[in-house]
All heavy atoms as an XYZ file, in Angstrom:
943
protein
N      -6.389     15.954      3.259
C      -6.127     14.586      3.486
C      -5.533     14.376      4.875
O      -4.762     15.115      5.397
C      -5.091     13.973      2.545
C      -4.828     12.553      2.603
S      -3.582     11.907      1.621
C      -2.163     11.951      2.714
N      -6.011     13.342      5.527
C      -5.393     12.898      6.876
C      -4.031     12.546      6.660
O      -3.506     12.263      5.487
C      -6.147     11.733      7.398
C      -7.547     11.889      7.743
C      -8.099     10.649      8.306
N      -7.861      9.483      7.397
C      -8.224      8.253      7.580
N      -8.808      7.888      8.687
N      -8.098      7.237      6.716
N      -3.133     12.719      7.627
C      -1.812     12.247      7.438
C      -1.730     10.749      7.289
O      -2.787     10.011      7.592
C      -0.870     12.861      8.518
C      -1.133     12.342      9.904
O      -1.376     11.082     10.032
O      -1.095     12.989     10.842
N      -0.596     10.300      6.912
C      -0.487      8.831      6.629
C       0.121      8.074      7.837
O       0.450      6.874      7.719
C       0.398      8.607      5.444
O       1.695      9.112      5.670
C      -0.259      9.166      4.155
N       0.179      8.672      8.957
C       0.779      8.001     10.171
C       0.120      6.712     10.579
O       0.834      5.649     10.855
C       0.721      8.991     11.354
C       2.037      9.602     11.773
C       1.911     10.298     13.024
N       0.848     11.279     12.951
C       0.812     12.501     13.225
N       1.907     13.013     13.847
N      -0.138     13.351     13.132
N      -1.138      6.626     10.395
C      -1.946      5.410     10.859
C      -1.545      4.357      9.889
O      -1.380      3.180     10.292
C      -3.494      5.767     10.782
C      -4.288      4.562     11.349
C      -5.818      4.920     11.458
O      -6.185      6.040     11.015
O      -6.525      4.158     11.900
N      -1.519      4.692      8.625
C      -1.135      3.630      7.615
C       0.350      3.179      7.863
O       0.600      1.971      7.814
C      -1.199      4.126      6.220
C      -0.758      3.276      5.062
C      -1.538      2.009      5.021
C      -0.757      3.992      3.654
N       1.278      4.123      8.063
C       2.662      3.835      8.332
C       2.827      2.885      9.523
O       3.515      1.850      9.471
C       3.462      5.115      8.654
C       3.613      6.002      7.412
O       3.621      5.503      6.283
O       3.721      7.169      7.665
N       2.083      3.277     10.651
C       2.094      2.379     11.831
C       1.648      0.998     11.603
O       2.147      0.012     12.049
C       1.423      3.102     13.028
C       2.188      4.291     13.444
C       1.359      5.130     14.399
O       0.228      4.817     14.695
O       1.889      6.183     14.844
N       0.477      0.903     10.860
C      -0.160     -0.463     10.684
C       0.774     -1.269      9.767
O       0.943     -2.502     10.049
C      -1.479     -0.293     10.030
N       1.341     -0.720      8.765
C       2.223     -1.475      7.860
C       3.387     -1.924      8.614
O       3.842     -3.094      8.500
C       2.575     -0.600      6.586
C       3.720     -1.254      5.880
C       1.400     -0.506      5.631
N       3.996     -0.993      9.306
C       5.304     -1.308      9.990
C       5.144     -2.322     11.140
O       5.843     -3.201     11.318
C       5.929     -0.034     10.575
C       6.565      0.768      9.536
O       7.019      0.297      8.485
N       6.521      2.040      9.631
N       4.053     -2.294     11.740
C       3.603     -3.235     12.849
C       3.504     -4.631     12.217
O       4.121     -5.587     12.646
C       2.353     -2.863     13.530
C       1.938     -3.834     14.688
C       0.807     -3.313     15.477
N      -0.338     -2.621     14.713
C      -0.504     -1.317     14.690
N       0.260     -0.503     15.330
N      -1.415     -0.713     14.004
N       2.786     -4.804     10.993
C       2.677     -6.057     10.388
C       4.054     -6.546      9.825
O       4.386     -7.688      9.887
C       1.670     -6.036      9.287
C       1.402     -7.277      8.490
C       1.114     -8.442      9.426
C       0.223     -7.103      7.464
N       4.811     -5.592      9.252
C       6.110     -5.947      8.735
C       7.030     -6.452      9.816
O       7.742     -7.507      9.560
C       6.740     -4.741      8.098
N       6.966     -5.838     10.981
C       7.796     -6.347     12.097
C       7.402     -7.747     12.504
O       8.152     -8.579     12.980
C       7.747     -5.376     13.331
C       8.540     -4.033     13.046
O       9.313     -4.090     12.203
O       8.231     -3.088     13.777
N       6.082     -7.910     12.598
C       5.581     -9.238     12.973
C       5.939    -10.348     11.948
O       6.258    -11.436     12.357
C       3.992     -9.265     13.109
C       3.628     -8.383     14.400
C       2.162     -8.307     14.467
N       1.721     -7.526     15.686
C       0.557     -7.133     15.833
N      -0.413     -7.300     14.933
N       0.281     -6.400     17.015
N       5.945     -9.975     10.721
C       6.470    -10.893      9.656
C       7.904    -11.224      9.890
O       8.370    -12.411      9.715
C       6.093    -10.392      8.304
C       4.577    -10.536      7.929
C       4.451     -9.621      6.707
C       4.189    -11.923      7.476
N       8.630    -10.174     10.078
C      10.117    -10.409     10.288
C      10.432    -11.280     11.522
O      11.353    -12.056     11.556
C      10.818     -9.074     10.496
C      10.849     -8.261      9.297
C      11.520     -6.893      9.666
N      11.493     -5.995      8.488
C      10.860     -4.808      8.610
N      10.320     -4.351      9.714
N      10.900     -3.995      7.440
N       9.589    -11.232     12.604
C       9.773    -11.960     13.797
C       9.107    -13.336     13.754
O       9.430    -14.168     14.632
C       9.322    -11.131     14.988
N       8.339    -13.644     12.779
C       7.541    -14.883     12.725
C       8.468    -16.065     12.561
O       9.396    -15.902     11.669
C       6.434    -14.836     11.673
N       8.236    -17.169     13.072
C       9.032    -18.315     12.853
C       8.697    -18.858     11.395
O       7.691    -18.607     10.768
C       8.554    -19.377     13.824
C       7.241    -18.889     14.196
C       7.201    -17.456     14.088
N       9.790    -19.624     10.824
C       9.579    -20.135      9.445
C       8.344    -20.921      9.327
O       7.622    -20.825      8.199
C      10.755    -21.023      9.136
C      10.698    -21.494      7.745
C      12.045    -22.240      7.347
O      12.878    -22.486      8.252
N      12.185    -22.699      6.089
N       7.957    -21.639     10.339
C       6.753    -22.495     10.182
C       5.533    -21.609      9.969
O       4.584    -21.935      9.125
C       6.524    -23.410     11.340
O       6.516    -22.650     12.530
N       5.372    -20.640     10.723
C       4.250    -19.747     10.545
C       4.261    -18.943      9.275
O       3.150    -18.780      8.606
C       4.334    -18.628     11.729
C       3.336    -17.549     11.597
C       1.879    -18.172     11.798
N       1.118    -17.260     12.683
C       0.247    -17.598     13.441
N      -0.038    -18.913     13.677
N      -0.386    -16.737     14.174
N       5.372    -18.553      8.768
C       5.459    -17.875      7.506
C       5.032    -18.907      6.415
O       4.331    -18.490      5.456
C       7.018    -17.446      7.183
C       7.446    -16.303      8.091
C       9.008    -16.161      7.871
C       6.722    -14.986      7.788
N       5.525    -20.170      6.405
C       5.116    -21.168      5.459
C       3.641    -21.609      5.554
O       3.181    -22.123      4.574
C       6.035    -22.325      5.523
C       7.496    -21.926      5.162
C       8.326    -23.093      4.669
N       9.632    -22.847      4.368
C      10.139    -22.190      3.281
N       9.215    -21.860      2.396
N      11.373    -22.022      3.172
N       3.052    -21.368      6.640
C       1.522    -21.636      6.791
C       0.758    -20.641      6.209
O      -0.502    -20.747      6.313
C       1.300    -21.843      8.270
C       1.886    -23.102      8.862
C       1.783    -23.164     10.370
O       1.142    -22.322     10.997
N       2.212    -24.281     11.010
N       1.304    -19.578      5.621
C       0.508    -18.689      4.937
C       0.691    -17.198      5.186
O       0.260    -16.274      4.532
N       1.423    -16.922      6.307
C       1.569    -15.499      6.734
C       2.480    -14.783      5.728
O       2.184    -13.707      5.344
C       2.301    -15.438      8.098
N       3.491    -15.576      5.100
C       4.357    -14.809      4.150
C       3.515    -14.584      2.785
O       3.683    -13.532      2.222
C       5.600    -15.734      3.802
N       2.768    -15.483      2.415
C       1.869    -15.363      1.226
C       1.037    -14.269      1.397
O       0.796    -13.349      0.454
C       1.098    -16.609      0.918
N       0.338    -14.080      2.619
C      -0.503    -12.954      2.894
C       0.194    -11.621      2.894
O      -0.266    -10.654      2.261
C      -1.147    -13.183      4.300
C      -2.304    -12.290      4.510
C      -3.520    -12.554      3.558
O      -4.042    -13.758      3.409
O      -4.063    -11.545      2.966
N       1.457    -11.634      3.380
C       2.251    -10.394      3.420
C       2.624    -10.061      1.962
O       2.694     -8.856      1.675
N       3.030    -10.916      1.221
C       3.414    -10.674     -0.224
C       2.275    -10.197     -1.042
O       2.385     -9.187     -1.711
C       4.111    -11.858     -0.859
C       4.538    -11.606     -2.288
C       5.552    -10.526     -2.414
C       5.053    -13.001     -2.883
N       1.117    -10.679     -0.821
C      -0.066    -10.264     -1.571
C      -0.418     -8.900     -1.147
O      -0.630     -8.076     -2.054
C      -1.215    -11.228     -1.305
N      -0.232     -8.563      0.168
C      -0.539     -7.211      0.576
C       0.458     -6.277     -0.005
O       0.227     -5.192     -0.433
C      -0.561     -7.126      2.135
C      -0.773     -5.717      2.707
C      -2.060     -5.126      2.248
C      -0.583     -5.767      4.176
N       1.797     -6.628      0.037
C       2.841     -5.789     -0.508
C       2.588     -5.533     -1.935
O       2.865     -4.350     -2.405
C       4.255     -6.525     -0.311
N       2.185     -6.481     -2.708
C       1.779     -6.256     -4.094
C       0.734     -5.302     -4.331
O       0.688     -4.499     -5.268
C       1.561     -7.685     -4.828
C       2.832     -8.459     -4.963
C       2.610     -9.797     -5.475
N       3.817    -10.520     -5.966
C       3.833    -11.770     -6.197
N       2.871    -12.577     -6.169
N       5.030    -12.233     -6.552
N      -0.271     -5.420     -3.461
C      -1.481     -4.551     -3.608
C      -1.062     -3.139     -3.239
O      -1.486     -2.235     -4.036
C      -2.513     -5.026     -2.618
C      -3.240     -6.349     -3.006
C      -4.166     -6.890     -1.952
O      -4.370     -6.180     -0.900
O      -4.582     -8.070     -1.956
N      -0.384     -2.931     -2.216
C       0.023     -1.576     -1.835
C       1.002     -1.035     -2.947
O       0.881      0.231     -3.182
C       0.728     -1.628     -0.481
C      -0.072     -2.055      0.674
C       0.742     -1.956      1.954
C      -1.364     -1.348      0.745
N       1.854     -1.818     -3.467
C       2.764     -1.289     -4.560
C       1.960     -0.902     -5.756
O       2.199      0.035     -6.364
C       3.777     -2.292     -4.841
N       0.953     -1.697     -6.071
C       0.105     -1.363     -7.318
C      -0.727     -0.038     -6.991
O      -0.797      0.828     -7.929
C      -0.791     -2.547     -7.574
N      -1.233      0.053     -5.827
C      -1.947      1.388     -5.530
C      -0.957      2.602     -5.651
O      -1.389      3.542     -6.216
C      -2.454      1.335     -3.959
C      -3.659      0.432     -3.819
C      -3.932      0.396     -2.250
C      -4.931      0.927     -4.474
N       0.229      2.452     -5.142
C       1.141      3.556     -5.245
C       1.495      3.845     -6.703
O       1.511      5.010     -7.129
C       2.434      3.148     -4.524
N       1.698      2.813     -7.505
C       2.009      3.001     -8.890
C       0.939      3.743     -9.676
O       1.172      4.636    -10.451
C       2.379      1.718     -9.550
C       3.728      1.113     -9.116
C       3.932     -0.222     -9.611
O       3.965     -0.465    -10.862
N       4.179     -1.215     -8.800
N      -0.333      3.407     -9.268
C      -1.451      3.976     -9.969
C      -1.574      5.421     -9.616
O      -1.902      6.299    -10.347
C      -2.700      3.236     -9.696
C      -2.858      1.988    -10.470
C      -4.278      1.357    -10.475
N      -4.651      0.786     -9.158
C      -4.317     -0.406     -8.792
N      -3.680     -1.280     -9.527
N      -4.828     -0.856     -7.543
N      -1.432      5.708     -8.319
C      -1.367      7.112     -7.872
C      -0.311      7.931     -8.483
O      -0.503      9.144     -8.771
C      -1.173      7.247     -6.268
C      -2.384      7.027     -5.435
C      -1.976      7.030     -3.952
C      -3.314      8.202     -5.586
N       0.790      7.384     -8.776
C       1.949      8.041     -9.471
C       1.704      8.161    -10.996
O       2.517      8.711    -11.702
C       3.209      7.352     -9.182
C       3.582      7.482     -7.750
C       4.731      6.520     -7.262
O       5.061      5.538     -8.007
O       5.276      6.667     -6.212
N       0.600      7.585    -11.429
C       0.270      7.606    -12.917
C       1.056      6.655    -13.701
O       1.252      6.976    -15.032
N       1.567      5.627    -13.188
C       2.318      4.683    -13.957
C       1.435      4.098    -15.137
O       0.254      3.710    -14.838
C       2.791      3.496    -13.142
N       1.933      4.034    -16.331
C       1.047      3.481    -17.486
C       0.836      2.015    -17.330
O      -0.123      1.497    -17.824
C       1.853      3.777    -18.701
C       3.245      4.059    -18.238
C       3.159      4.502    -16.784
N       1.809      1.277    -16.655
C       1.680     -0.096    -16.399
C       2.173     -0.461    -14.974
O       3.183     -0.010    -14.559
C       2.543     -0.829    -17.499
C       2.426     -2.295    -17.478
C       3.314     -2.964    -18.513
O       3.428     -2.339    -19.575
O       3.821     -4.054    -18.188
N       1.326     -1.281    -14.351
C       1.717     -1.601    -12.979
C       2.633     -2.825    -12.999
O       2.419     -3.849    -13.665
C       0.376     -2.008    -12.198
C       0.907     -2.659    -10.778
C      -0.449     -0.754    -11.940
N       3.833     -2.615    -12.258
C       4.822     -3.671    -12.211
C       4.560     -4.439    -10.962
O       4.275     -3.974     -9.940
C       6.231     -3.084    -12.224
C       6.569     -2.341    -13.438
C       7.870     -1.640    -13.382
N       7.966     -0.833    -12.141
C       7.582      0.425    -11.939
N       6.912      0.997    -12.877
N       7.763      1.026    -10.793
N       4.634     -5.786    -11.148
C       4.395     -6.757     -9.936
C       5.644     -6.927     -9.191
O       6.652     -7.305     -9.705
C       3.815     -8.049    -10.463
C       3.618     -9.038     -9.303
C       2.555     -7.844    -11.209
N       5.494     -6.750     -7.802
C       6.621     -7.037     -6.920
C       6.944     -8.499     -6.963
O       6.139     -9.402     -6.799
C       6.194     -6.608     -5.516
C       7.275     -6.731     -4.553
S       6.802     -6.139     -2.833
C       6.999     -4.389     -3.201
N       8.255     -8.862     -7.047
C       8.568    -10.267     -7.088
C       8.619    -10.964     -5.813
O       8.565    -10.264     -4.783
C      10.147    -10.213     -7.649
C      10.609     -8.929     -7.237
C       9.350     -7.903     -7.262
N       8.536    -12.223     -5.895
C       8.542    -13.037     -4.635
C      10.019    -13.221     -4.202
O      10.753    -13.890     -4.971
C       7.860    -14.371     -4.773
C       7.871    -15.205     -3.573
O       8.555    -14.919     -2.547
O       6.916    -16.206     -3.614
N      10.524    -12.507     -3.259
C      11.947    -12.676     -2.787
C      12.172    -13.686     -1.699
O      13.141    -13.799     -1.246
C      12.271    -11.288     -2.297
N      11.040    -14.374     -1.352
C      11.191    -15.480     -0.353
C      10.545    -15.065      0.975
O      10.365    -13.934      1.232
N      10.223    -16.159      1.777
C       9.448    -15.871      2.896
C      10.249    -15.048      3.949
O       9.509    -14.332      4.698
C       9.015    -17.165      3.647
C       8.171    -18.007      2.825
C      10.229    -18.014      4.108
N      11.534    -15.015      4.004
C      12.261    -14.178      4.945
C      12.385    -12.719      4.538
O      12.877    -11.889      5.325
C      13.563    -14.762      5.257
C      13.542    -16.166      5.865
C      14.018    -17.230      5.147
C      12.895    -16.384      7.119
C      13.827    -18.474      5.728
C      12.785    -17.663      7.689
C      13.262    -18.683      6.957
N      12.049    -12.481      3.336
C      12.101    -11.041      2.897
C      10.783    -10.247      2.764
O      10.705     -9.060      2.621
C      12.679    -10.983      1.424
N       9.746    -11.058      3.068
C       8.403    -10.425      2.873
C       8.148     -9.275      3.833
O       7.415     -8.249      3.489
C       7.339    -11.495      2.993
C       7.098    -11.994      4.375
C       6.030    -11.006      2.278
N       8.688     -9.309      5.045
C       8.488     -8.148      5.952
C       9.146     -6.900      5.440
O       8.492     -5.753      5.480
N      10.302     -7.051      4.836
C      10.929     -5.852      4.247
C      10.182     -5.404      2.969
O      10.079     -4.189      2.757
C      12.441     -6.235      3.838
C      13.212     -6.444      5.077
O      13.015     -5.923      6.177
O      14.272     -7.159      5.086
N       9.734     -6.257      2.117
C       9.003     -5.922      0.959
C       7.734     -5.114      1.392
O       7.353     -4.219      0.787
C       8.579     -7.211      0.245
C       9.820     -7.797     -0.546
C       9.358     -8.934     -1.347
O       9.032    -10.086     -0.751
N       9.354     -8.862     -2.672
N       7.032     -5.670      2.419
C       5.875     -5.009      2.762
C       6.145     -3.561      3.411
O       5.488     -2.600      3.053
C       5.137     -5.726      3.973
C       3.835     -5.147      4.501
C       2.791     -4.834      3.528
C       3.371     -5.901      5.642
N       7.283     -3.367      4.116
C       7.627     -2.118      4.691
C       7.967     -1.183      3.560
O       7.630      0.049      3.576
C       8.852     -2.192      5.592
N       8.642     -1.550      2.459
C       8.991     -0.684      1.342
C       7.703     -0.287      0.631
O       7.586      0.911      0.248
C       9.963     -1.427      0.442
C      10.206     -0.724     -0.976
C      11.333     -1.495      1.134
N       6.828     -1.270      0.405
C       5.600     -0.943     -0.392
C       4.761     -0.045      0.342
O       4.129      0.851     -0.168
C       4.883     -2.331     -0.703
N       4.611     -0.197      1.651
C       3.840      0.741      2.529
C       4.441      2.092      2.554
O       3.739      3.149      2.343
N       5.786      2.215      2.605
C       6.334      3.609      2.602
C       6.167      4.227      1.316
O       5.988      5.457      1.187
C       7.892      3.435      2.940
N       6.357      3.397      0.195
C       6.099      4.040     -1.137
C       4.684      4.550     -1.211
O       4.410      5.645     -1.860
C       6.361      2.948     -2.264
C       7.847      2.680     -2.497
O       8.673      3.425     -1.955
O       8.216      1.688     -3.161
N       3.636      3.807     -0.833
C       2.345      4.158     -0.951
C       2.030      5.483     -0.087
O       1.345      6.412     -0.553
C       1.341      3.083     -0.481
C      -0.119      3.527     -0.518
C      -0.536      3.958     -1.841
C      -0.986      2.290     -0.019
N       2.562      5.491      1.183
C       2.390      6.740      1.987
C       2.947      7.899      1.238
O       2.291      9.064      1.247
C       3.097      6.394      3.307
N       4.088      7.775      0.650
C       4.739      8.939     -0.163
C       3.913      9.323     -1.299
O       3.691     10.517     -1.592
C       6.179      8.761     -0.511
C       6.887      9.847     -1.138
C       6.787     11.148     -0.412
O       6.884     11.076      0.793
O       6.651     12.201     -1.085
N       3.357      8.351     -2.019
C       2.535      8.553     -3.178
C       1.237      9.313     -2.737
O       0.724     10.233     -3.425
C       2.200      7.259     -3.928
N       0.673      8.839     -1.619
C      -0.537      9.521     -1.097
C      -0.146     11.125     -0.703
O      -0.931     11.894     -1.113
C      -1.063      8.864      0.066
C      -1.802      7.532     -0.099
C      -1.853      6.802      1.073
C      -3.164      7.818     -0.798
N       0.905     11.304     -0.063
C       1.200     12.653      0.274
C       1.577     13.568     -0.972
O       1.131     14.693     -1.058
C       2.498     12.640      1.215
C       2.171     12.083      2.610
C       3.248     12.327      3.559
N       4.463     11.501      3.162
C       4.735     10.248      3.705
N       3.813      9.667      4.449
N       5.859      9.598      3.235
N       2.271     12.920     -1.965
C       2.466     13.650     -3.175
C       1.192     13.988     -3.876
O       1.027     15.035     -4.515
C       3.423     12.894     -4.037
N       0.359     13.075     -3.979
C      -0.994     13.334     -4.614
C      -1.718     14.403     -3.970
O      -2.361     15.148     -4.661
C      -1.849     11.889     -4.627
N      -1.769     14.383     -2.618
C      -2.481     15.473     -1.945
C      -1.772     16.861     -2.244
O      -2.534     17.841     -2.407
C      -2.391     15.140     -0.470
N      -0.459     16.844     -2.319
C       0.206     18.118     -2.568
C      -0.098     18.593     -3.993
O      -0.361     19.828     -4.166
C       1.664     17.939     -2.498
C       2.187     17.977     -1.055
C       3.711     18.036     -0.916
N       4.407     16.960     -1.649
C       4.791     15.838     -0.997
N       4.420     15.592      0.121
N       5.346     14.945     -1.793
N      -0.191     17.687     -4.985
C      -0.543     17.970     -6.318
C      -1.841     18.724     -6.425
O      -2.196     19.470     -7.343
C      -0.468     16.840     -7.252
C       0.904     16.418     -7.746
C       0.998     15.457     -8.821
N       0.117     14.244     -8.525
C       0.607     13.144     -7.882
N       1.833     13.091     -7.514
N      -0.127     12.027     -7.719
N      -2.787     18.251     -5.622
C      -4.177     18.711     -5.607
C      -4.348     19.965     -4.649
O      -5.522     20.227     -4.262
C      -5.069     17.583     -5.263
C      -5.180     16.517     -6.362
C      -5.479     17.069     -7.722
O      -6.450     17.877     -7.676
O      -4.796     16.705     -8.692
N      -3.367     20.604     -4.241
C      -3.579     21.844     -3.515
C      -3.248     21.573     -1.962
O      -3.733     22.464     -1.237
N      -2.706     20.558     -1.562
C      -2.316     20.338     -0.226
C      -3.349     19.527      0.541
O      -4.390     19.113      0.014
N      -3.082     19.419      1.863
C      -3.912     18.578      2.607
C      -5.288     19.105      2.723
O      -5.577     20.313      2.740
C      -3.219     18.627      3.966
C      -1.975     19.266      3.913
C      -1.956     19.981      2.605
N      -6.282     18.285      2.975
C      -7.641     18.700      3.158
C      -8.615     17.633      2.844
O      -8.409     16.836      1.837
N      -9.585     17.465      3.624
C     -10.628     16.391      3.289
C     -11.190     16.548      1.925
O     -11.436     17.669      1.514
C     -11.727     16.593      4.388
C     -11.083     17.495      5.518
C      -9.993     18.161      4.741
N     -11.344     15.431      1.222
C     -12.000     15.498     -0.001
C     -11.086     15.698     -1.159
O     -11.379     15.776     -2.259
N      -9.737     16.042     -0.878
C      -8.840     16.309     -1.979
C      -8.588     15.025     -2.723
O      -8.642     13.926     -2.190
C      -7.476     16.812     -1.452
C      -7.576     18.108     -0.701
C      -7.744     19.233     -1.582
N      -7.763     20.439     -0.814
C      -7.989     21.598     -1.313
N      -8.143     21.782     -2.597
N      -8.006     22.590     -0.510
N      -8.339     15.139     -4.040
C      -8.298     13.944     -4.843
C      -6.909     14.048     -5.626
O      -6.430     14.983     -5.879
C      -9.388     13.832     -5.878
N      -6.523     12.817     -5.967
C      -5.338     12.736     -6.893
C      -5.894     12.705     -8.289
O      -6.264     11.708     -8.771
C      -4.585     11.433     -6.604
N      -5.965     13.836     -8.911
C      -6.598     13.903    -10.277
C      -8.123     13.892     -9.986
O      -8.609     13.659     -8.911
N      -8.904     14.251    -10.927
C     -10.308     14.333    -10.773
C     -10.798     12.878    -10.633
O     -10.436     12.155    -11.474
C     -10.947     15.111    -11.848
N     -11.686     12.521     -9.685
C     -12.109     11.244     -9.554
C     -12.790     10.705    -10.921
O     -13.626     11.540    -11.495
C     -13.167     11.323     -8.499
C     -12.738     12.395     -7.628
C     -12.117     13.392     -8.662
N     -12.558      9.573    -11.266
C     -13.136      9.025    -12.502
C     -12.493      9.571    -13.820
O     -13.005      9.049    -14.870
N     -11.499     10.279    -13.742
C     -10.896     10.799    -14.991
C      -9.579     10.157    -15.156
O      -8.842      9.989    -14.080
C     -10.766     12.308    -15.030
C     -12.072     13.086    -15.062
C     -11.997     14.495    -15.026
N     -10.989     14.894    -15.946
C     -10.462     16.179    -15.921
N     -10.922     17.047    -15.117
N      -9.546     16.521    -16.855
N      -9.156      9.909    -16.366
C      -7.911      9.323    -16.692
C      -6.847     10.272    -16.425
O      -6.954     11.523    -16.524
C      -7.849      8.870    -18.090
N      -5.628      9.799    -16.058
C      -4.434     10.578    -15.863
C      -3.452     10.506    -16.887
O      -3.656      9.489    -17.796
C      -3.661     10.155    -14.523
C      -4.528     10.456    -13.306
C      -3.357      8.700    -14.540
N      -2.518     11.383    -17.243
C      -1.666     11.274    -18.385
C      -0.990      9.862    -18.420
O      -0.703      9.240    -17.454
C      -0.598     12.338    -18.095
C      -1.265     13.379    -17.153
C      -2.283     12.386    -16.299
N      -0.709      9.460    -19.645
C      -0.034      8.232    -19.920
C      -1.023      6.957    -20.060
O      -0.514      5.956    -20.213
N      -2.271      7.329    -20.071
C      -3.151      6.279    -20.382
C      -3.498      5.457    -19.194
O      -4.130      4.300    -19.260
N      -2.995      5.844    -17.960
C      -3.343      5.055    -16.792
C      -4.841      5.112    -16.467
O      -5.448      5.998    -16.867
C      -2.481      5.668    -15.547
N      -5.293      4.172    -15.641
C      -6.723      4.120    -15.325
C      -7.134      5.394    -14.444
O      -6.256      5.938    -13.893
C      -6.963      2.779    -14.594
C      -5.565      2.406    -14.172
C      -4.564      3.042    -15.096
N      -8.370      5.584    -14.262
C      -8.885      6.604    -13.439
C      -8.345      6.567    -11.993
O      -8.017      5.438    -11.539
C     -10.329      6.513    -13.462
C     -10.735      5.717    -14.581
C      -9.453      4.790    -14.877
N      -8.044      7.662    -11.382
C      -7.406      7.734    -10.082
C      -8.584      8.033     -9.015
O      -9.397      8.740     -9.249
C      -6.441      8.830    -10.000
C      -5.809      8.937     -8.570
C      -5.245      8.639    -10.998
N      -8.449      7.219     -7.962
C      -9.492      7.376     -6.895
C      -9.074      8.613     -5.998
O      -8.004      8.960     -6.040
C      -9.381      6.108     -5.961
C      -9.830      4.852     -6.632
C     -11.237      4.844     -6.947
O     -12.094      5.199     -6.152
O     -11.633      4.300     -8.045
N     -10.049      9.186     -5.325
C      -9.732     10.212     -4.394
C      -8.709      9.748     -3.334
O      -8.762      8.558     -2.905
C     -10.986     10.488     -3.669
C     -12.050     10.045     -4.692
C     -11.520      8.879     -5.443
N      -7.760     10.565     -2.927
C      -6.688     10.223     -2.077
C      -7.185      9.623     -0.755
O      -6.715      8.632     -0.304
C      -5.861     11.428     -1.845
C      -4.815     11.177     -0.720
C      -5.147     11.887     -3.050
N      -8.199     10.279     -0.182
C      -8.823      9.780      1.172
C      -9.361      8.246      0.928
O      -9.191      7.504      1.799
C     -10.022     10.654      1.551
C      -9.542     11.917      2.175
C      -8.945     11.817      3.508
O      -9.152     10.792      4.161
O      -8.174     12.715      3.864
N     -10.032      8.024     -0.195
C     -10.468      6.687     -0.507
C      -9.368      5.680     -0.627
O      -9.420      4.575     -0.042
C     -11.361      6.656     -1.685
N      -8.296      6.001     -1.181
C      -7.131      5.164     -1.380
C      -6.510      4.904     -0.022
O      -6.231      3.742      0.353
C      -6.047      5.715     -2.362
C      -4.796      4.769     -2.332
C      -6.693      5.848     -3.757
N      -6.438      5.901      0.822
C      -5.810      5.762      2.134
C      -6.669      4.789      2.940
O      -6.177      3.881      3.585
C      -5.757      7.051      2.901
C      -5.226      7.012      4.303
C      -3.808      6.415      4.341
C      -5.149      8.457      4.835
N      -8.101      4.998      2.953
C      -8.987      4.130      3.815
C      -8.895      2.708      3.305
O      -8.964      1.783      4.039
C     -10.387      4.688      3.646
N      -8.923      2.607      1.922
C      -8.786      1.245      1.400
C      -7.516      0.534      1.822
O      -7.507     -0.675      2.178
C      -8.838      1.357     -0.179
C      -8.658     -0.069     -0.856
O      -9.447     -0.996     -0.405
O      -7.936     -0.161     -1.761
N      -6.417      1.225      1.747
C      -5.161      0.610      2.112
C      -5.082      0.173      3.569
O      -4.574     -0.871      3.914
C      -4.041      1.618      1.843
N      -5.631      1.002      4.485
C      -5.668      0.766      5.865
C      -6.593     -0.450      6.088
O      -6.169     -1.388      6.847
C      -6.341      1.873      6.655
C      -5.358      2.853      7.098
C      -6.017      4.101      7.659
C      -4.418      2.362      8.265
N      -7.622     -0.635      5.390
C      -8.511     -1.811      5.515
C      -7.833     -3.112      5.035
O      -7.914     -4.143      5.600
C      -9.808     -1.607      4.731
N      -7.033     -2.916      3.912
C      -6.256     -4.090      3.406
C      -5.273     -4.599      4.406
O      -5.026     -5.754      4.477
C      -5.692     -3.675      2.096
C      -6.616     -3.531      0.884
C      -5.877     -3.079     -0.339
N      -6.744     -2.598     -1.358
C      -6.705     -3.122     -2.618
N      -5.704     -3.945     -2.978
N      -7.579     -2.629     -3.514
N      -4.611     -3.576      4.990
C      -3.437     -3.936      5.954
C      -4.174     -4.653      7.117
O      -3.596     -5.723      7.610
C      -2.730     -2.726      6.343
C      -1.776     -3.087      7.541
C      -1.891     -2.147      5.249
N      -5.239     -4.160      7.643
C      -5.785     -4.751      8.891
C      -6.351     -6.139      8.493
O      -6.276     -7.104      9.307
C      -6.967     -3.799      9.375
C      -6.375     -2.599      9.966
C      -7.434     -1.658     10.416
N      -6.914     -0.425     11.074
C      -7.388      0.721     10.865
N      -8.407      0.910     10.220
N      -6.723      1.708     11.502
N      -6.917     -6.238      7.332
C      -7.466     -7.551      6.855
C      -6.323     -8.592      6.789
O      -6.550     -9.749      7.117
N      -5.274     -8.186      6.163
C      -4.209     -9.054      5.946
C      -3.533     -9.523      7.239
O      -3.234    -10.787      7.417
C      -3.092     -8.493      5.016
N      -3.461     -8.651      8.168
C      -2.916     -8.987      9.485
C      -3.814     -9.992     10.190
O      -3.336    -11.017     10.841
C      -2.796     -7.745     10.380
N      -5.107     -9.814     10.106
C      -6.083    -10.802     10.620
C      -6.014    -12.068      9.989
O      -5.924    -13.170     10.664
C      -7.536    -10.224     10.551
C      -8.589    -11.012     11.269
C      -9.852    -10.370     11.202
O      -9.932     -9.106     11.528
O     -10.892    -11.124     11.044
N      -5.933    -12.185      8.713
C      -5.863    -13.386      7.945
C      -4.573    -14.218      8.157
O      -4.660    -15.394      8.188
C      -6.078    -13.199      6.355
C      -7.474    -12.843      6.038
C      -7.630    -12.809      4.602
N      -6.760    -11.779      3.913
C      -7.100    -10.458      3.745
N      -8.190     -9.995      4.241
N      -6.256     -9.695      3.095
N      -3.583    -13.433      8.446
C      -2.187    -14.036      8.605
C      -2.118    -14.500     10.143
O      -1.263    -15.209     10.457
C      -1.127    -13.065      8.289
N      -2.992    -14.014     10.930
C      -2.943    -14.348     12.302
C      -1.816    -13.693     13.133
O      -1.280    -14.233     14.051
N      -1.407    -12.507     12.594
C      -0.319    -11.830     13.170
C      -0.832    -10.414     13.826
O      -1.558     -9.859     13.403
C       0.704    -11.479     12.183
C       1.410    -12.716     11.673
C       2.403    -12.253     10.505
C       2.136    -13.481     12.612
């Protein structure tokens, strides 16, 4: 698996922009976009970790969304690294569990780690664009 630096940097850049955005910009949709992304990244991390049920990140308000995004991104990056280690360490094509197979606890099938990383990066970039940040 590629390292998660690119994901870390993209998430932290957007989180910093959300923290620095004026209240008017946050209320015009940037905060909602950031919270939606934080929830998506948190759900991806929970699924990688084999959570039987995905818990939804609460809305802590427009001024907290940058921090929520940073935490969700860091959690996902760690879950990706842990999944790669469980599957024998870094390397292209390594998967968190066999693709398409259920993981213990009745969780849904797990995607290959590389696919989850690429999807997360695309989600972060898309959210930044939609938020205008």
